[in-house]
C-alpha positions in Angstrom: -8.5 -21.6 -12.2 -7.1 -19.1 -14.6 -6.7 -15.4 -13.8 -9.2 -13.1 -15.5 -9.1 -9.3 -15.9 -12.4 -7.4 -15.5 -12.6 -3.7 -16.6 -15.3 -1.2 -15.8 -15.5 1.9 -17.9 -17.1 5.2 -16.9 -16.9 8.8 -18.0 -17.0 12.3 -16.5 -16.6 15.9 -17.6 -14.4 18.3 -15.7 -12.4 21.5 -15.9 -8.9 22.1 -14.7 -5.9 24.2 -15.1 -2.3 23.0 -15.1 -0.4 25.5 -13.1 2.6 25.2 -10.7 2.2 28.1 -8.1 5.9 27.7 -7.2 6.9 28.7 -10.7 6.6 32.0 -12.6 3.7 32.8 -14.9 6.1 32.7 -17.8 7.4 29.2 -16.8 3.8 28.0 -16.5 2.8 29.3 -19.9 5.9 27.9 -21.5 5.5 24.5 -19.8 1.7 24.0 -20.0 0.7 26.2 -22.9 -3.1 26.3 -23.5 -3.6 24.0 -20.5 -2.4 26.9 -18.2 -5.4 29.1 -19.2 -6.4 31.2 -16.1 -10.0 30.6 -17.3 -9.7 26.8 -17.1 -10.3 24.3 -19.9 -12.3 21.1 -19.9 -12.2 17.4 -20.9 -14.6 14.6 -21.4 -12.6 12.0 -19.5 -13.0 8.3 -19.7 -11.8 6.1 -16.9 -11.2 2.3 -17.0 -10.7 0.4 -13.7 -9.3 -3.1 -14.1 -9.5 -5.8 -11.4 -7.8 -9.2 -11.7 -8.6 -12.5 -10.0 -9.9 -16.0 -10.3 -13.6 -16.4 -10.9 -15.5 -17.2 -7.7 -16.8 -20.8 -8.1 -20.2 -19.8 -6.6 -20.8 -16.8 -8.7 -18.4 -17.0 -11.7 -17.4 -13.4 -10.8 -13.9 -12.0 -10.3 -15.7 -8.8 -9.0 -19.3 -7.9 -8.9 -19.5 -5.2 -11.7 -22.4 -3.5 -9.9 -20.2 -3.1 -6.8 -17.3 -1.9 -8.9 -19.7 0.6 -10.6 -20.8 1.9 -7.2 -17.2 2.3 -6.0 -16.2 4.3 -9.1 -19.4 6.4 -8.9 -19.0 7.1 -5.2 -15.3 7.9 -5.0 -14.6 9.4 -8.4 -17.7 10.4 -10.4 -19.7 12.0 -7.7 -16.7 14.0 -6.6 -15.3 15.0 -10.1 -18.1 15.0 -12.7 -18.9 18.6 -13.8 -16.5 20.0 -11.3 -13.4 22.1 -11.4 -10.6 19.7 -10.4 -8.4 22.4 -9.0 -11.1 24.0 -6.8 -13.9 21.5 -6.1 -12.4 18.1 -5.4 -11.2 17.6 -1.8 -8.7 14.8 -2.6 -7.0 16.8 -5.3 -6.3 19.9 -3.3 -2.6 21.0 -3.7 -2.1 18.6 -6.7 -1.4 19.8 -10.2 -4.3 17.9 -11.9 -2.4 16.4 -14.8 -3.7 13.0 -16.0 -0.6 11.4 -14.4 -1.5 12.8 -11.0 -5.2 12.1 -11.4 -4.7 8.4 -12.0 -2.6 8.1 -8.8 -5.2 10.1 -6.8 -8.0 8.0 -8.3 -6.1 4.8 -7.3 -5.8 6.0 -3.8 -9.5 6.7 -3.7 -10.6 3.4 -5.1 -8.1 0.8 -3.9 -9.3 0.6 -0.2 -12.8 -0.3 -1.4 -11.9 -3.2 -3.7 -12.7 -6.3 -1.7 -13.1 -8.8 -4.6 -10.1 -9.4 -6.8 -7.1 -7.1 -6.9 -7.0 -3.6 -8.4 -4.3 -3.8 -11.1 -4.9 -0.8 -13.4 -6.6 2.5 -13.8 -6.5 4.1 -17.2 -7.6 7.7 -17.8 -8.4 8.9 -21.3 -8.0 12.7 -21.3 -8.7 12.7 -25.0 -9.1 9.9 -27.6 -5.3 10.2 -28.2 -4.0 10.9 -24.7 -4.2 8.0 -22.3 -2.4 7.5 -18.9 -2.3 4.3 -17.0 -1.3 3.6 -13.4 -0.7 0.1 -12.0 -0.1 0.8 -8.3 3.1 1.3 -6.4 5.6 -0.1 -9.0 
């Protein structure tokens, strides 16, 4: 049976600030620019979670998309949607919430709950032009 890749897409809105407290204010402004605004800034994020596997002969599914939807909703959307990523999200405490760090944190939230197929990729669209992808511990 061939390998198939199944992707579930979702979106959420959140605010954040890119700021490294170990560095000076000047360094943070020079490094992060507008993204270092002390009054935060927001994004309409889109997340894509991809699972690979061979279709189950009894269902034809690699993964039940309803189950994948519930995992994304429970472990990412309910915690992050309409939140301040720096202040409100328990699993992001102490992390600079760059898109790169977010996809790794999201992977760590989702991976233990994928029981059908294998989690192979999480893509995070911060904007239509800025996309970050994580494929696990490479």
